[in-house]
A tleap script that builds the chain and sets N, CA, C and O, in Angstrom:
source leaprc.protein.ff14SB
mol = sequence {
  NMET ILE GLY SER LEU ALA THR GLY ARG PHE
  ARG LEU HIE SER ASP ILE GLU ILE LEU VAL
  GLU SER PRO VAL GLY PRO ALA GLU ARG ALA
  GLU VAL GLU ARG ALA LEU ALA SER ILE LEU
  ARG GLY THR GLY ILE PRO TYR ASP LEU ILE
  PHE ALA CYS ASP LEU THR GLN GLU GLN ARG
  GLU ALA PHE GLU HIE ASP ARG VAL ILE ALA
  SER ARG LEU ARG GLU ALA ARG THR GLU CALA
}
set mol.1.N position { 47.986 31.286 223.976 }
set mol.1.CA position { 47.021 30.567 224.771 }
set mol.1.C position { 45.841 31.499 225.037 }
set mol.1.O position { 46.001 32.694 225.285 }
set mol.2.N position { 44.675 30.916 224.976 }
set mol.2.CA position { 43.465 31.651 225.332 }
set mol.2.C position { 42.608 30.724 226.190 }
set mol.2.O position { 42.928 29.547 226.357 }
set mol.3.N position { 41.548 31.248 226.718 }
set mol.3.CA position { 40.616 30.418 227.465 }
set mol.3.C position { 41.049 30.146 228.886 }
set mol.3.O position { 41.796 30.915 229.492 }
set mol.4.N position { 40.559 29.023 229.408 }
set mol.4.CA position { 40.725 28.724 230.831 }
set mol.4.C position { 42.184 28.540 231.252 }
set mol.4.O position { 42.544 28.949 232.356 }
set mol.5.N position { 43.025 27.950 230.428 }
set mol.5.CA position { 44.431 27.768 230.792 }
set mol.5.C position { 45.137 29.124 230.903 }
set mol.5.O position { 45.948 29.329 231.806 }
set mol.6.N position { 44.837 30.023 230.009 }
set mol.6.CA position { 45.464 31.337 230.015 }
set mol.6.C position { 45.002 32.197 231.178 }
set mol.6.O position { 45.743 33.060 231.649 }
set mol.7.N position { 43.791 31.969 231.639 }
set mol.7.CA position { 43.233 32.830 232.691 }
set mol.7.C position { 43.242 32.195 234.073 }
set mol.7.O position { 42.730 32.778 235.028 }
set mol.8.N position { 43.819 31.008 234.183 }
set mol.8.CA position { 43.902 30.362 235.478 }
set mol.8.C position { 42.638 29.645 235.907 }
set mol.8.O position { 42.486 29.315 237.083 }
set mol.9.N position { 41.728 29.396 234.974 }
set mol.9.CA position { 40.478 28.706 235.308 }
set mol.9.C position { 40.469 27.269 234.784 }
set mol.9.O position { 39.404 26.659 234.692 }
set mol.10.N position { 41.617 26.728 234.444 }
set mol.10.CA position { 41.713 25.384 233.889 }
set mol.10.C position { 41.323 24.372 234.954 }
set mol.10.O position { 41.844 24.409 236.068 }
set mol.11.N position { 40.414 23.472 234.621 }
set mol.11.CA position { 39.919 22.466 235.558 }
set mol.11.C position { 39.998 21.086 234.919 }
set mol.11.O position { 40.462 20.953 233.787 }
set mol.12.N position { 39.559 20.077 235.621 }
set mol.12.CA position { 39.641 18.692 235.189 }
set mol.12.C position { 39.059 18.465 233.794 }
set mol.12.O position { 39.644 17.724 233.004 }
set mol.13.N position { 37.936 19.077 233.479 }
set mol.13.CA position { 37.282 18.846 232.191 }
set mol.13.C position { 37.527 19.966 231.178 }
set mol.13.O position { 36.828 20.054 230.168 }
set mol.14.N position { 38.505 20.809 231.440 }
set mol.14.CA position { 38.822 21.902 230.522 }
set mol.14.C position { 39.612 21.385 229.327 }
set mol.14.O position { 40.170 20.287 229.348 }
set mol.15.N position { 39.639 22.202 228.299 }
set mol.15.CA position { 40.494 21.896 227.161 }
set mol.15.C position { 41.499 23.024 226.998 }
set mol.15.O position { 41.337 24.105 227.563 }
set mol.16.N position { 42.526 22.760 226.227 }
set mol.16.CA position { 43.538 23.766 225.923 }
set mol.16.C position { 43.114 24.462 224.640 }
set mol.16.O position { 42.766 23.806 223.658 }
set mol.17.N position { 43.143 25.768 224.647 }
set mol.17.CA position { 42.791 26.539 223.457 }
set mol.17.C position { 44.006 27.350 223.029 }
set mol.17.O position { 44.531 28.167 223.785 }
set mol.18.N position { 44.434 27.106 221.808 }
set mol.18.CA position { 45.606 27.772 221.272 }
set mol.18.C position { 45.182 28.582 220.058 }
set mol.18.O position { 44.576 28.062 219.121 }
set mol.19.N position { 45.512 29.860 220.095 }
set mol.19.CA position { 45.190 30.775 219.002 }
set mol.19.C position { 46.459 31.060 218.213 }
set mol.19.O position { 47.438 31.565 218.764 }
set mol.20.N position { 46.444 30.741 216.935 }
set mol.20.CA position { 47.572 31.024 216.046 }
set mol.20.C position { 47.260 32.342 215.361 }
set mol.20.O position { 46.343 32.431 214.544 }
set mol.21.N position { 48.029 33.360 215.703 }
set mol.21.CA position { 47.747 34.699 215.179 }
set mol.21.C position { 48.412 34.992 213.848 }
set mol.21.O position { 47.927 35.833 213.092 }
set mol.22.N position { 49.508 34.320 213.545 }
set mol.22.CA position { 50.218 34.563 212.289 }
set mol.22.C position { 49.411 34.005 211.124 }
set mol.22.O position { 48.785 32.952 211.245 }
set mol.23.N position { 49.426 34.712 209.991 }
set mol.23.CA position { 48.759 34.170 208.813 }
set mol.23.C position { 49.471 32.888 208.369 }
set mol.23.O position { 50.700 32.843 208.317 }
set mol.24.N position { 48.711 31.870 208.058 }
set mol.24.CA position { 49.291 30.597 207.634 }
set mol.24.C position { 48.565 30.081 206.409 }
set mol.24.O position { 47.351 30.232 206.269 }
set mol.25.N position { 49.325 29.479 205.542 }
set mol.25.CA position { 48.749 28.825 204.370 }
set mol.25.C position { 48.425 27.386 204.705 }
set mol.25.O position { 48.671 26.938 205.825 }
set mol.26.N position { 47.875 26.653 203.746 }
set mol.26.CA position { 47.480 25.267 203.993 }
set mol.26.C position { 48.623 24.371 204.473 }
set mol.26.O position { 48.418 23.542 205.360 }
set mol.27.N position { 49.801 24.520 203.912 }
set mol.27.CA position { 50.933 23.675 204.316 }
set mol.27.C position { 51.356 23.980 205.749 }
set mol.27.O position { 51.604 23.067 206.537 }
set mol.28.N position { 51.436 25.257 206.080 }
set mol.28.CA position { 51.822 25.636 207.442 }
set mol.28.C position { 50.752 25.231 208.449 }
set mol.28.O position { 51.066 24.811 209.563 }
set mol.29.N position { 49.500 25.358 208.059 }
set mol.29.CA position { 48.387 24.971 208.936 }
set mol.29.C position { 48.484 23.479 209.273 }
set mol.29.O position { 48.350 23.088 210.433 }
set mol.30.N position { 48.715 22.664 208.267 }
set mol.30.CA position { 48.838 21.224 208.488 }
set mol.30.C position { 50.038 20.913 209.380 }
set mol.30.O position { 49.971 20.022 210.227 }
set mol.31.N position { 51.127 21.643 209.192 }
set mol.31.CA position { 52.323 21.437 210.014 }
set mol.31.C position { 52.051 21.784 211.476 }
set mol.31.O position { 52.459 21.047 212.374 }
set mol.32.N position { 51.371 22.889 211.717 }
set mol.32.CA position { 51.020 23.283 213.085 }
set mol.32.C position { 50.092 22.248 213.713 }
set mol.32.O position { 50.272 21.873 214.872 }
set mol.33.N position { 49.108 21.790 212.958 }
set mol.33.CA position { 48.171 20.784 213.468 }
set mol.33.C position { 48.895 19.490 213.835 }
set mol.33.O position { 48.623 18.902 214.882 }
set mol.34.N position { 49.816 19.045 212.978 }
set mol.34.CA position { 50.574 17.818 213.257 }
set mol.34.C position { 51.471 17.986 214.484 }
set mol.34.O position { 51.566 17.086 215.318 }
set mol.35.N position { 52.123 19.135 214.587 }
set mol.35.CA position { 53.026 19.377 215.718 }
set mol.35.C position { 52.259 19.380 217.039 }
set mol.35.O position { 52.697 18.772 218.016 }
set mol.36.N position { 51.130 20.054 217.069 }
set mol.36.CA position { 50.344 20.107 218.301 }
set mol.36.C position { 49.799 18.729 218.657 }
set mol.36.O position { 49.837 18.331 219.822 }
set mol.37.N position { 49.299 18.003 217.676 }
set mol.37.CA position { 48.795 16.647 217.926 }
set mol.37.C position { 49.910 15.755 218.469 }
set mol.37.O position { 49.674 14.940 219.360 }
set mol.38.N position { 51.105 15.905 217.942 }
set mol.38.CA position { 52.244 15.112 218.406 }
set mol.38.C position { 52.604 15.450 219.852 }
set mol.38.O position { 52.874 14.557 220.655 }
set mol.39.N position { 52.607 16.715 220.173 }
set mol.39.CA position { 52.946 17.156 221.530 }
set mol.39.C position { 51.934 16.647 222.547 }
set mol.39.O position { 52.309 16.215 223.637 }
set mol.40.N position { 50.661 16.697 222.196 }
set mol.40.CA position { 49.602 16.339 223.148 }
set mol.40.C position { 49.184 14.871 223.082 }
set mol.40.O position { 48.374 14.427 223.895 }
set mol.41.N position { 49.720 14.116 222.133 }
set mol.41.CA position { 49.367 12.704 221.990 }
set mol.41.C position { 49.632 11.956 223.294 }
set mol.41.O position { 50.710 12.058 223.881 }
set mol.42.N position { 48.640 11.214 223.726 }
set mol.42.CA position { 48.777 10.405 224.928 }
set mol.42.C position { 48.470 11.120 226.224 }
set mol.42.O position { 48.453 10.492 227.282 }
set mol.43.N position { 48.227 12.425 226.169 }
set mol.43.CA position { 47.948 13.164 227.408 }
set mol.43.C position { 46.491 13.045 227.823 }
set mol.43.O position { 46.162 13.179 229.002 }
set mol.44.N position { 45.618 12.794 226.852 }
set mol.44.CA position { 44.191 12.762 227.154 }
set mol.44.C position { 43.588 14.146 227.323 }
set mol.44.O position { 42.417 14.274 227.683 }
set mol.45.N position { 44.371 15.176 227.068 }
set mol.45.CA position { 43.878 16.554 227.210 }
set mol.45.C position { 43.291 17.005 225.876 }
set mol.45.O position { 43.994 17.029 224.866 }
set mol.46.N position { 42.002 17.362 225.868 }
set mol.46.CA position { 41.416 17.861 224.626 }
set mol.46.C position { 41.942 19.270 224.316 }
set mol.46.O position { 42.317 20.023 225.216 }
set mol.47.N position { 41.959 19.597 223.044 }
set mol.47.CA position { 42.445 20.920 222.673 }
set mol.47.C position { 41.679 21.456 221.477 }
set mol.47.O position { 41.093 20.711 220.691 }
set mol.48.N position { 41.706 22.770 221.372 }
set mol.48.CA position { 41.167 23.472 220.213 }
set mol.48.C position { 42.292 24.297 219.628 }
set mol.48.O position { 42.931 25.077 220.333 }
set mol.49.N position { 42.533 24.130 218.355 }
set mol.49.CA position { 43.524 24.917 217.634 }
set mol.49.C position { 42.746 25.897 216.772 }
set mol.49.O position { 42.017 25.500 215.864 }
set mol.50.N position { 42.908 27.172 217.062 }
set mol.50.CA position { 42.128 28.209 216.408 }
set mol.50.C position { 43.074 29.111 215.615 }
set mol.50.O position { 44.064 29.612 216.149 }
set mol.51.N position { 42.760 29.306 214.355 }
set mol.51.CA position { 43.563 30.178 213.501 }
set mol.51.C position { 42.858 31.523 213.374 }
set mol.51.O position { 41.708 31.589 212.941 }
set mol.52.N position { 43.545 32.585 213.749 }
set mol.52.CA position { 42.958 33.921 213.727 }
set mol.52.C position { 42.441 34.289 212.341 }
set mol.52.O position { 41.463 35.027 212.223 }
set mol.53.N position { 43.081 33.788 211.298 }
set mol.53.CA position { 42.652 34.129 209.941 }
set mol.53.C position { 41.273 33.555 209.612 }
set mol.53.O position { 40.650 33.966 208.633 }
set mol.54.N position { 40.792 32.610 210.419 }
set mol.54.CA position { 39.458 32.034 210.216 }
set mol.54.C position { 38.378 32.787 210.984 }
set mol.54.O position { 37.190 32.509 210.815 }
set mol.55.N position { 38.774 33.728 211.820 }
set mol.55.CA position { 37.833 34.423 212.694 }
set mol.55.C position { 37.415 35.769 212.124 }
set mol.55.O position { 38.130 36.381 211.330 }
set mol.56.N position { 36.250 36.208 212.546 }
set mol.56.CA position { 35.833 37.571 212.223 }
set mol.56.C position { 36.571 38.523 213.155 }
set mol.56.O position { 37.152 38.093 214.152 }
set mol.57.N position { 36.553 39.790 212.840 }
set mol.57.CA position { 37.175 40.792 213.700 }
set mol.57.C position { 36.555 40.760 215.094 }
set mol.57.O position { 37.270 40.890 216.088 }
set mol.58.N position { 35.259 40.591 215.181 }
set mol.58.CA position { 34.577 40.529 216.478 }
set mol.58.C position { 35.055 39.327 217.291 }
set mol.58.O position { 35.275 39.442 218.497 }
set mol.59.N position { 35.215 38.194 216.649 }
set mol.59.CA position { 35.697 37.009 217.352 }
set mol.59.C position { 37.123 37.202 217.847 }
set mol.59.O position { 37.449 36.808 218.967 }
set mol.60.N position { 37.980 37.807 217.017 }
set mol.60.CA position { 39.361 38.069 217.444 }
set mol.60.C position { 39.385 39.000 218.644 }
set mol.60.O position { 40.149 38.781 219.584 }
set mol.61.N position { 38.566 40.023 218.622 }
set mol.61.CA position { 38.508 40.964 219.742 }
set mol.61.C position { 38.002 40.294 221.014 }
set mol.61.O position { 38.466 40.612 222.108 }
set mol.62.N position { 37.061 39.376 220.881 }
set mol.62.CA position { 36.537 38.655 222.045 }
set mol.62.C position { 37.632 37.813 222.704 }
set mol.62.O position { 37.645 37.669 223.927 }
set mol.63.N position { 38.548 37.258 221.912 }
set mol.63.CA position { 39.626 36.455 222.467 }
set mol.63.C position { 40.726 37.310 223.092 }
set mol.63.O position { 41.480 36.812 223.928 }
set mol.64.N position { 40.837 38.563 222.715 }
set mol.64.CA position { 41.931 39.419 223.161 }
set mol.64.C position { 42.057 39.496 224.685 }
set mol.64.O position { 43.175 39.462 225.200 }
set mol.65.N position { 40.956 39.598 225.412 }
set mol.65.CA position { 41.063 39.791 226.861 }
set mol.65.C position { 41.515 38.539 227.590 }
set mol.65.O position { 41.974 38.642 228.728 }
set mol.66.N position { 41.407 37.359 226.986 }
set mol.66.CA position { 41.831 36.115 227.620 }
set mol.66.C position { 43.188 35.629 227.122 }
set mol.66.O position { 43.678 34.594 227.573 }
set mol.67.N position { 43.779 36.343 226.222 }
set mol.67.CA position { 44.998 35.872 225.556 }
set mol.67.C position { 46.232 36.051 226.433 }
set mol.67.O position { 46.406 37.081 227.084 }
set mol.68.N position { 47.081 35.031 226.436 }
set mol.68.CA position { 48.387 35.089 227.070 }
set mol.68.C position { 49.381 34.527 226.071 }
set mol.68.O position { 49.188 33.431 225.544 }
set mol.69.N position { 50.434 35.267 225.812 }
set mol.69.CA position { 51.474 34.791 224.915 }
set mol.69.C position { 52.124 33.567 225.575 }
set mol.69.O position { 52.466 33.612 226.756 }
set mol.70.N position { 52.293 32.498 224.831 }
set mol.70.CA position { 52.778 31.232 225.393 }
set mol.70.C position { 54.052 31.416 226.210 }
set mol.70.O position { 54.204 30.784 227.256 }
set mol.71.N position { 54.961 32.258 225.762 }
set mol.71.CA position { 56.213 32.451 226.489 }
set mol.71.C position { 55.995 33.146 227.830 }
set mol.71.O position { 56.871 33.111 228.694 }
set mol.72.N position { 54.826 33.780 228.013 }
set mol.72.CA position { 54.522 34.462 229.271 }
set mol.72.C position { 53.554 33.663 230.138 }
set mol.72.O position { 53.129 34.156 231.183 }
set mol.73.N position { 53.194 32.450 229.739 }
set mol.73.CA position { 52.182 31.685 230.452 }
set mol.73.C position { 52.593 31.399 231.892 }
set mol.73.O position { 51.788 31.573 232.807 }
set mol.74.N position { 53.801 30.974 232.102 }
set mol.74.CA position { 54.260 30.669 233.463 }
set mol.74.C position { 54.228 31.920 234.328 }
set mol.74.O position { 53.798 31.860 235.480 }
set mol.75.N position { 54.675 33.047 233.796 }
set mol.75.CA position { 54.653 34.308 234.527 }
set mol.75.C position { 53.226 34.740 234.861 }
set mol.75.O position { 52.955 35.208 235.967 }
set mol.76.N position { 52.325 34.582 233.906 }
set mol.76.CA position { 50.932 34.972 234.120 }
set mol.76.C position { 50.287 34.108 235.197 }
set mol.76.O position { 49.479 34.610 235.977 }
set mol.77.N position { 50.621 32.830 235.258 }
set mol.77.CA position { 50.081 31.944 236.288 }
set mol.77.C position { 50.545 32.382 237.655 }
set mol.77.O position { 49.780 32.296 238.616 }
set mol.78.N position { 51.777 32.850 237.775 }
set mol.78.CA position { 52.321 33.319 239.048 }
set mol.78.C position { 51.598 34.580 239.511 }
set mol.78.O position { 51.350 34.756 240.703 }
set mol.79.N position { 51.262 35.457 238.566 }
set mol.79.CA position { 50.575 36.705 238.888 }
set mol.79.C position { 49.131 36.479 239.323 }
set mol.79.O position { 48.583 37.283 240.076 }
set mol.80.N position { 48.504 35.393 238.858 }
set mol.80.CA position { 47.077 35.151 239.122 }
set mol.80.C position { 46.797 34.791 240.562 }
set mol.80.O position { 45.644 34.562 240.928 }
savepdb mol mol.pdb
quit
């Protein structure tokens, strides 16, 4: 997770931003996109699915300070 949800700034008009750091090929990319769309279907919550392999090194570094590993999201929210 990156962005407002990861940093505790998520508000009514925010979107969810998910950064996939593992290298993925076209088949895996489509599978991740379908899985996320299925999970969020009907919620009305907009999202951005970002693949690190599509980013420049500068863009990846910019996301680093806002990143929270999904398994640590609940813990990070408690700390905020």
